N, C-alpha and C positions, 0 to 999 in steps of 0.2 A: 766637214769635220776634216780637214786635210792637215789640221795641227795634230789630230792623233793621226796620222796614218803608220807613222812611225813608230808607234805604240803601240800599235793595234798587230805588228807586225811583229813585238816580238813580244806581245800574247800569247799572240797563236801561236808562234816557236814552243811558247812555257808552258801552254798548257798541250802543247805537243808530247813532252816530255814528263810529266808530271804521272807522279805514279797513279797507280787504278781504283784504288784502295780510298776511302775516305768514310772514317768513325758516323757513323749516326748517333744524333746526343735525344735522348729517353727522359722523361722526365717523369717521376713514379713519384704520385700522387698519395696523403692517406689519410680516413680521417674514420673515425663508428668504428661502428661493433669491428675486435679484430685484434685490434690496436691496442695495447695496455703497457702505461709506465708508470713505475716504482720508483720514485723519491724516497730520500733520509735526509733530512737537512738539517743542522746544528747550526745558530747566529749567536753570534756575543756581539752584543751593542757597550763599555764604557759609556756612564753618564757619569754629571758630576750637575747637581742643582736643589729646588728645594723641597721640602715640604711645609703644607701648612692648614690647620684645623680650616671645614667647611662652612667654618662663621662668619655672618656678615649681621653687624645691626638692622638693617634694614629684611631683606629677603630672607635671611637663616638668623634669626636672635639666640635660636635651640643649639644653633650647630657647636662641632667644636672648637677647644682656639686649643694652639698649640704655644711654649714657651719653653725657648729652649735652657739649659743646667737644673739644677734642686730650684735652688729659690729664687725670687726680687722677679723684676718685670708683670708687665699687667698687656692685658690682649693681645690677640692673634697674632705673634709673632713667626714671621721664616724659620725653618731650621734648614740649616745646609746638608748638605749630605757626597756624598760619592756611589755609583752604584753599579752594577752589570744586569743591564739586558739581555734576555736571554731566550731565542728562539729554538726550540726541538717538537721534533717530530717526523711521522710519515706518512705522504703524499700518493696517494696512486690514480693516476688519470688514465683520459682516452685521449691520445695523443693527435697531434692533424701535425701537416706540413706537408714536404717534400725531395727527395731528393735527383738530383738532376744524373746522367750519368752519356758519358760518350764514349763508344763503341761500335769497331767494326765486329758486325756477329759471328764468332767460331773461335775470334781473336783469342790470344791468353792476360792479355791485360786492356786496361781501358782507363774510362778518368773519368772522380770525379769533379762535378764541376760547379755544383752549388747543394748545398745541406741544409732548409730549417728547419728546424722543429720545435713545437711547442707541445712538452710533455702534457704539460694540466689539457688542452685542446679547449683553453677558453673560459674553465671552470674554477676558479676562486679552491684553495684545499685549505685547512684549518692550523697553526701550530700552536702548542701552547707555550705558555710567556709567563715569566716568570719575572720580578726588579729583587735582585738579592740587594738591599740596600746598609753599607752603615754610617751610621751617624754618630752623634753625641749624644750626651743622655737632656732628656727633654722630657714634656709634662705636658698632658693635655687636660680641659679642663671642661665640662658636660664631654663623654664620661671624669669623671676625675683620675689620673694615673700616670705613673713613669714609666719610660719607656726607654731601659739603663743605654748605653753609647758602647761602641768599642765590640763588638759582636757583627759580624754581617746578622742580617733576616730577610727571609725570603717574604717577599711581597704576592702572592696569584695575580696574573693581570687576566686571565680567561684566555682568551685564544683572539693571535693575528691572523690577517687572512694572505698567505700568497697570493695575490692574483694575477701574477704570471710568471713563467720560468721562459725564457731564448736559449735557445743554441744554438749558433748560424756560424757555419763555415764560412774561413776566412782566406784558403786561398785553396784550391785544386788538388788533389791528391791522385795518387798513383791508385790504382787497384789489378789484384791481383786475381786472379782470373784460372778457373780450375775444372775444367768438364768433367762432369758423376752418371750416373748413371740412366738421369732422369734433367739433368739439364747441367748448368754451374755453378757452382760454390763462389763469392767473390769476398772477398777480404781489404779491408783501406784501413790506416792510420790518418784521422781525416784533423788537422787545426781547426777548433771551433773558437767563437767567442760565446761566453754564458752568463747571463743577467736574469735578475730576479727581480719582482717588484713588491714591496709588502707593506699591509694596510694596516696600523692601525691607529685605531680611536680617527679613524677617518685623514688621516697623517697618510702619504704611501714616501718610503724608504726606498730608492733604490739600493739595491749590493748588486753590485761590477760595473758595465762589463770587466772579466777577469777571461784567460786564457788559458786553456787546457789542447790537449794534445788526448784523442777517445777511439778504441778502436770501433770500427764499423763493420759489419758483418752482414750476410747475407744467402738465400739461393734465386739464383734467376730460371725457371723457366717458362717455354713455348706456349701458349694455349692457343685455341682458336679466334679468344678476344686480342692476343697483344701478348709480349715478353712481361710474368707476373714478378715485380720483387716480395719475396717476404726478411725483411731483415731487421736487426739487432742495432743501436745504438750503446754502450755504457763508457763510464768512465765514472772517476769523483773529480772534483773540483775543491782545492784551497784556496779561501783567500785574507787580505789584510789589509784593506782599505784605510787611507786616516782621512777619514771625510768626516764633516762636519754638518750638527741641523739638530734644530730646535725641537728639545720632544714637547709633542702637544700639551697642556694640561690633564690631569686623569685622576678624575676622583674613586679614590679606595677606598675599600675599607678596613682598618686592621683590627684583630683583636688585640686585647690589651692584652699586660705585661704584668702587671704587680698596682694593683691587685688584679688577675684574670677575670673572665666571664663577661665584661663588657664587650661593645666595637665604637673606636675611634674613627671616625669620615675625616678622612686626609685628602686631601690634593697636592698630587706628584707631579711634579713639574722639572724639564734641566733641558741640560745639551749634550747629544749623541755625541765623543765623538773616537769615530772610526766605526768599523765593522769587520769584525774577521770572525773567519769559523769553517766550515767542511758541508758539501753537500755530495749523496750519491748517489745516477740515478741508472736503470736499465729499461728503455725501450723500445717495447719491440713493435716493432709499423709489416705492415704489408699494402700494395698498390700496385695497381696495372699503368705499363708502360705507355705513353705515348709519345710518338716523336715530335720533334719542337722543327721547328721549320728556321736554317739557320739563318742568322739574322744579315747573310748578304744575299736570299733568295726576297728579291727588293720586288717581285711582282706578285710574289705569296704562289703561285705556282710548282713549288714543292721542288725545284733545282733550282739548282745556280748554275749560270749557264751566257750565251750572247746579248740574252734579252734584258738579263739584270744588266751584265754588264754596262751597255746602253743607255740605260736608267744612269748607272755611277757617271761616264760621260758627259752626260749632259749637266747634271748636276757640279762639275766640275770647279770647285775655286772657293772662297767664300762664302759660309755659311751664319752665317747670326743668328737668331740667337743660338746657344748652342742644343743642341736634337732636335731644331728643328727640320735637316733634315734626314731621310732615311738613309741617304747613300753618305753620311757621314758617318761609318760603323763604328770610329774610336772613340767618338761624341766629342771634337775636338775641336769644333767650330768651323772646320775648314776638308771640300772632300781633293782627296790629294791622291799622294803615291800607297800612305799609311794605308788607306782604305782600297787600294787596290790588291794590295798587297793579302789585306786581311781577306774580299775578293774570290781572287786566287785561288787561296788559302783552301777556298770551299767546295772550290770549284764539283760539281756534278760528272763524275766520267761521263763522252757517249756526250753529256748536256750542248 
């Protein structure tokens, strides 16, 4: 240990001059009863592709056939189209997730170090799906009909499932803490990354991730079981992404136009070229806080002191692969002065 003697002397001096108060880290987890999320979503996806009758000479010889134009042609011929696929609706979920806060109890400021919200709590919700399609004039046989072109035509597509929504903080946020009669009021502006997965006809479409800054507020009270946080996260997300993805073939029954009264059986397929829209949400959550041991508490005894320092010094040097050594606190593959600085920053007063 002789090679560490000058270092240890410097550490002792630094500890002696360190500030007496250090923040405590709390994780507030929530799920189930008492947590509610309300989400309003609208998506618009431009498409281009073809529609064709469901006729097949072997498996469905009596099916619908399509032919472009008013005259000519034979057989079942694809009809080109452009369209907008839209999803609109309101969702209500039971959210789950957690909020991490560093705070010196009684201080007027704190730090939100992590936030992860799943507004749907793992339970998918449905949005109404519509394809507003524009095509040239075409004919169908079985049933015999004419579909005049040049006018947008809405095709109901039933429902599409929003299988997940994710709201994750991308950076720590300053929290204002104000004492009240029963505890404290907390407020912060948090930069988050929002993404969603929408499933239509067995195909997953990723929306996002996109960045937003959302207000998070709440009240904190001290109970016999620990600190209880009741909070609200809310915001509006707008997005316009140039993604491209094939749209799976979708059997669609379409009422005939001229003459009306029958149903043409079509198959619509194409490629999605981007997605745009808006999402608003309000997530109410509550949960008891549990203390998070600081990363530098290497022996897990609840404090950072000389015992943890000894473990770090014993591991000094290269530590491949990354993540293999608990003492590599910044996960850069080596235990060195950077990790020592983290440990000293988390030193427990009197430890």
